[in-house]
N, C-alpha and C positions, 0 to 999 in steps of 0.2 A: 504494500500500500504506500502511495506517495501522497503527502499532504503539503499544501501551500497555505501558509498563515502569515498574517501581519498583525502586530500588536495583540498577540494571543487569540486572534479570531481566525477560524478556519475559513479560507476563501475557496479552496478546492480540495477534493480528496478522490483518488482514483487508483485502481490497480491496472489501468490501461493508458499509461502515458507513453509518448514517443519522445525519445531523446535525440535532439539535433543540436550540435555545437554546445554541448553540456547544458542545454536547457530542456526541462521537462515540459512538453506540450500536453495539457490536460484536455480530454474530451469536453466540449462545450456543455454537455449535459451534467458533467461532474463539477461544474463551477457554480458557486452561488452568485447568480447574476444580479440579485437584489443589492449586492455590495459594489457593483460596477456601474460607472457612468461613462457613456461614450465620450471620447475625446475628439477634437478636431485635428490632432496631430497625425501625420503620416510620415513614414520613412521608406526608403527603397533598398532592397537587397538584390544584387545582380542575379543571384540564382534562385531566390525564393519569391521575389516580386515585391509588391507594395504592402507594407504592414500598416495596420490600423491599431489604435490604442484605446484602452480604458483606463480611467482613474479609479482607484479603490476608495470608497467612502465609508467611513465608520463614524457615524455621528458627525461631530465637527472636524474630525481628522480626515484629511484628503491626501492620498499618495498619488500625485499627478502622473499619468501615463505609466503606471506600474505594471500593467498587463498589456500584452500585444497579441495580435493574431493576423493571419493572412486571409482575407476574404476570398481571394482568387489566386492561390499560390501557383507559381510556374510548375510545369510538369515534373521537374526534378524534386520539387518539395510537396507534391500533392498529398503525401502522407500526413501533412499537418493541417489540411483543410478541416474546418470546424473544430479547431483546437486552439487553446489559449495558453500562453506562457507568461511567466512573471519575473520581475526583477525589482530594483529600487527598495531593498530592505525586506522584500517578501521572502520568508524562509521556506525552502522546499526541502522537506524531510522525508527520508525513506523510513518506513515502519510507522507505527502509531505514535504520535507525539505525546 
């Protein structure tokens, strides 16, 4: 089991993550989307495509652009379609926290 948490709140939990470039990509259905707010930020990866971002919102605490996903990944990265990864202080832990 892989768990993503920020400030002691579990954001995602899954036994079906995909690891690319040392990042766990969680299935969208295993992420608590009530804690995510769509961001207007986008970046581009030459082999994965355009990334979109979410900010994590816990009450008054906001972790800007702390989650990302590829809405339409390039063919080389199609395995991460409908998956979300985390950074910016989000702990990704193997096993039960």
